[in-house]
C-alpha positions as CSV (number, residue, x, y, z in Angstrom):
1,M,-34.6,59.3,-83.7
2,K,-33.5,57.6,-80.7
3,E,-36.7,55.8,-80.5
4,D,-36.5,54.6,-84.1
5,A,-32.9,53.3,-83.3
6,L,-34.2,51.4,-80.3
7,D,-37.1,50.0,-82.3
8,L,-34.6,48.8,-85.0
9,I,-32.4,47.2,-82.3
10,A,-35.4,45.5,-80.8
11,T,-36.6,44.1,-84.3
12,Y,-33.0,42.8,-84.9
13,T,-32.8,41.2,-81.5
14,A,-36.1,39.5,-82.0
15,I,-35.0,38.2,-85.3
16,A,-31.7,37.0,-83.9
17,N,-33.5,35.3,-81.1
18,G,-35.7,33.5,-83.7
19,V,-32.7,32.6,-85.7
20,A,-30.9,31.2,-82.6
21,A,-34.0,29.1,-81.6
22,V,-34.3,27.7,-85.2
23,M,-30.6,26.8,-85.2
24,G,-30.8,25.2,-81.8
25,A,-33.6,22.9,-83.0
26,A,-31.9,22.2,-86.2
27,L,-28.8,21.2,-84.2
28,V,-30.8,18.9,-82.1
29,I,-32.3,17.3,-85.0
30,V,-28.9,16.9,-86.7
31,L,-27.3,15.6,-83.6
32,G,-30.1,13.0,-83.3
33,F,-29.7,11.8,-86.7
34,A,-25.9,11.4,-86.4
35,A,-26.4,9.4,-83.2
36,W,-29.0,7.3,-85.1
37,V,-26.5,6.8,-88.0
38,V,-23.7,5.6,-85.5
39,I,-25.9,3.3,-83.6
40,S,-27.2,1.8,-86.8
41,L,-23.6,1.2,-88.1
42,G,-22.6,-0.1,-84.8
43,R,-25.5,-2.6,-84.7
44,A,-24.8,-3.7,-88.2
45,A,-21.1,-4.3,-87.4
46,F,-22.0,-6.3,-84.2
47,D,-24.5,-8.4,-86.2
48,R,-22.0,-9.2,-88.8
49,I,-19.3,-10.1,-86.0
50,G,-22.0,-12.3,-84.3
51,A,-22.8,-14.0,-87.6
52,S,-19.2,-14.9,-88.1
53,F,-18.9,-16.3,-84.7
54,T,-22.1,-18.4,-85.2
55,R,-20.7,-19.8,-88.5
56,A,-17.4,-20.5,-86.8
57,N,-19.1,-22.2,-83.9
58,Q,-21.2,-24.4,-86.3
59,T,-18.2,-25.3,-88.5
60,I,-16.4,-26.4,-85.3
61,T,-19.4,-28.4,-84.1
62,D,-19.5,-30.0,-87.6
63,I,-15.8,-31.0,-87.5
64,Q,-16.2,-32.5,-84.0
65,Q,-19.1,-34.7,-84.7
66,P,-18.1,-38.2,-86.1
67,R,-18.9,-38.7,-89.5
68,Q,-21.5,-41.3,-90.4
69,E,-20.6,-43.2,-93.6
70,K,-23.4,-43.7,-96.1
71,S,-23.8,-47.3,-97.1
């Protein structure tokens, strides 16, 4: 009876260790995906900010250039 109980405990322990390993791998995958999303959103935001500054600088350059009248 005692050996059966120990075998049952060993079985449940092995199952728990397997589940923990799978959950650890899943956690790493989820955290990696979350990091990728944050980095992608940050890059998109900075690209948009950069485009705004580029347009603003071009507008300033256009204003500062003397206009040539068409004849």
